[in-house]
C-alpha positions in Angstrom: 92.6 105.4 118.4 91.1 105.1 114.9 88.7 108.0 115.5 91.6 110.2 116.7 93.6 109.3 113.5 90.6 110.0 111.3 89.9 113.3 113.0 93.4 114.6 112.8 93.7 116.9 109.8 97.5 116.5 109.2 97.2 112.8 109.4 94.2 112.7 107.0 96.1 114.9 104.6 99.2 112.8 104.7 97.2 109.6 104.0 95.6 111.3 101.0 99.0 112.5 99.7 100.6 109.0 100.2 97.7 107.2 98.4 97.8 109.6 95.5 101.6 109.5 95.3 101.7 105.7 95.1 98.7 105.3 92.8 100.1 108.0 90.4 103.5 106.4 90.3 102.1 103.0 89.6 99.9 104.3 86.8 102.8 106.1 85.3 104.8 102.9 85.2 101.9 100.9 83.7 101.3 103.4 80.9 105.0 104.1 80.3 105.2 101.5 77.5 103.2 103.7 75.1 105.1 106.3 73.0 103.3 109.4 71.7 104.1 112.4 69.5 103.9 115.6 71.4 103.7 117.5 68.1 100.7 115.6 67.0 99.1 116.0 70.4 99.4 119.8 70.1 98.3 119.7 66.5 101.7 120.7 65.2 103.7 119.3 62.2 106.3 116.8 63.1 109.8 118.2 62.6 113.0 116.1 62.8 116.1 117.7 64.4 119.6 116.8 65.4 121.3 116.9 68.9 124.9 115.8 69.6 125.1 114.7 66.0 122.1 112.3 66.4 119.7 113.0 63.6 116.1 112.0 63.0 114.9 113.1 66.5 111.4 114.3 67.2 109.5 115.0 70.4 108.4 111.5 71.1 107.7 110.7 74.7 106.4 107.9 76.9 102.9 108.3 78.1 104.3 108.1 81.7 105.6 111.6 81.4 102.0 112.8 81.5 101.8 111.7 85.2 105.4 111.9 86.5 105.4 115.8 86.9 102.6 115.4 89.4 104.9 113.1 91.5 107.4 115.9 91.9 104.7 118.4 92.8 103.5 116.0 95.5 107.1 115.6 96.6 107.5 119.3 97.1 104.2 119.6 99.0 105.0 116.7 101.3 108.5 118.1 101.8 107.1 121.5 102.7 104.7 120.2 105.4 106.1 116.9 106.6 109.8 117.0 105.9 112.3 114.7 104.2 111.6 111.6 106.2 108.0 111.6 105.1 109.1 112.0 101.4 111.5 109.1 101.7 108.9 107.0 103.4 106.3 107.4 100.7 109.0 107.0 98.0 110.2 103.7 99.5 106.5 102.6 99.8 105.9 103.4 96.1 109.0 101.5 95.0 108.0 98.4 97.0 104.4 98.4 95.8 105.4 99.0 92.1 107.9 96.1 92.4 105.0 94.0 93.8 102.7 95.1 91.0 105.3 94.1 88.3 105.8 90.7 90.1 102.1 90.1 89.9 102.1 91.1 86.2 104.8 88.5 85.7 102.7 85.9 87.5 99.7 86.8 85.4 101.7 86.4 82.2 103.0 83.0 83.1 99.7 81.3 84.1 98.3 79.2 81.2 95.9 81.2 79.1 92.4 79.9 78.1 92.2 78.9 74.4 88.8 80.6 74.3 90.3 83.9 75.6 93.3 83.8 73.4 91.2 84.1 70.3 88.3 86.1 71.7 89.2 89.4 70.1 90.2 88.3 66.6 87.3 90.3 65.2 88.9 93.4 66.5 92.2 92.6 64.8 93.9 91.0 67.9 94.8 87.4 66.8 96.2 86.3 70.2 95.2 88.0 73.4 98.0 86.3 75.3 100.6 87.9 73.1 98.8 91.3 73.4 98.7 90.9 77.2 102.4 90.1 77.4 103.3 93.0 75.1 101.5 95.5 77.3 102.5 94.3 80.8 105.8 92.6 79.9 108.1 95.6 80.0 111.8 94.6 79.9 113.5 94.1 83.2 116.2 96.7 82.3 113.4 99.3 81.8 111.8 98.4 85.1 115.1 98.5 86.9 116.1 101.8 85.3 112.7 103.4 86.1 112.6 102.4 89.7 116.3 103.3 90.3 115.8 106.7 88.7 112.6 107.4 90.6 114.2 106.6 94.0 117.4 108.5 93.4 115.7 111.6 91.9 113.3 111.7 94.9 116.3 111.8 97.3 118.0 114.5 95.2 114.7 116.5 95.1 114.5 116.4 98.9 118.1 117.5 99.4 117.9 120.4 96.9 114.5 121.5 98.3 115.8 121.8 101.8 119.1 123.5 100.9 117.1 126.2 99.1 114.6 126.6 101.9 117.3 127.0 104.5 118.6 130.0 102.5 115.2 131.5 101.6 113.0 130.6 104.6 109.3 130.8 103.8 109.9 133.1 100.8 110.3 132.1 97.2 108.2 128.9 97.1 108.6 128.9 93.3 112.4 128.7 93.7 112.7 125.7 95.9 109.8 123.9 94.3 110.8 124.4 90.7 114.6 124.4 91.4 114.5 121.1 93.2 112.3 119.6 90.4 114.6 120.8 87.6 117.7 119.3 89.2 116.0 116.0 90.2 114.3 115.6 86.8 117.7 115.9 85.1 119.0 113.1 87.3 115.9 111.0 86.7 116.1 111.4 82.9 119.7 110.4 82.7 119.6 107.4 85.0 116.6 105.8 83.5 118.0 106.1 79.9 121.5 105.0 81.0 120.3 101.8 82.8 117.4 100.9 80.5 119.0 101.6 77.1 122.8 102.1 77.5 123.3 99.1 79.8 120.2 97.1 78.7 120.2 97.6 75.0 123.7 98.9 74.1 122.6 102.4 72.9 125.5 104.7 72.0 126.3 107.6 74.4 125.3 110.0 71.6 121.8 108.6 71.4 121.3 108.4 75.1 122.4 112.0 75.7 120.3 113.2 72.7 117.1 111.5 74.0 117.9 112.7 77.5 118.0 116.3 76.3 114.6 115.9 74.6 112.9 114.3 77.6 114.4 116.7 80.1 113.4 119.8 78.0 109.8 118.6 78.2 110.0 117.9 81.9 111.6 121.3 82.6 108.9 123.1 80.7 106.1 121.2 82.5 107.8 121.8 85.9 107.8 125.5 85.3 104.2 125.5 84.0 103.0 123.6 87.1 104.4 126.3 89.5 101.0 128.0 89.9 99.6 124.7 90.9 102.0 124.5 93.9 100.9 127.9 95.1 97.2 126.9 94.7 97.7 123.7 96.7 99.7 125.5 99.4 96.9 128.1 99.7 94.2 125.4 100.0 96.3 123.3 102.5 97.0 126.4 104.7 93.4 127.2 104.8 92.4 123.6 105.6 95.0 123.2 108.4 94.8 126.7 109.9 97.6 129.2 110.5 99.0 127.7 113.7 99.0 124.1 112.6 100.6 125.2 109.3 103.4 127.1 111.0 104.1 124.2 113.4 104.2 121.6 110.6 106.5 123.7 108.4 108.9 124.4 111.4 109.0 120.7 112.3 109.5 119.8 108.6 112.7 121.9 108.7 113.8 120.3 112.0 113.1 123.4 114.0 111.3 123.9 117.2 107.9 125.6 116.8 107.6 128.7 118.8 104.0 130.0 119.0 103.5 133.7 118.4 101.9 135.3 121.4 99.9 138.5 120.8 100.0 141.0 123.7 
């Protein structure tokens, strides 16, 4: 049984996709507490601007956005070859394992710290390692709830939009269904996480929530479009790895259709 599983190319591919998907989502959540300036990253001067009357804005993003676009690339690839049930399965798995990880972070924060360890990095300017540890791993519960809810809902939206577009376009216009579904789902993701984490959790005004949403979504939209060639590259490599017949069968089954082999006379 094990040998059969390990020798089956579609199965091996799915296991690889699922592992990367979950690991990437967990890493994005873990590093999401850091904010960075996109202008400084690109070597540009920081300019403040106003949206919806909210002044003093700049392109400040969480480090998690460096990884989240890859989640939606993987969603589209899995959707293309394995269908919506597979996407939902790995999405639910990711949410469960991320929740488990944060539960373990909470346990690690609550266990008594060694006095030696607490002061072990004072020479580096860290007076209390326990406080530093809690500040890194102790993200607010509203942020965790908002992030996980937004992730799960946006994944479901991505699947729905992807398949609606593919039903109309067939195998053509990969860029349209991949980028289109990502643009819609990322808008949903950006709004939900800000609404739950900061409108409900911290009492932000609607003005500020919508302004930050526009900034975050603009970045995500640009990255989604920029990553379109990556989707074509991955599909080309996957098609070559699986072979034409297996690829055609998987894509047909992903759309809920019966695969009909092409017989050459």
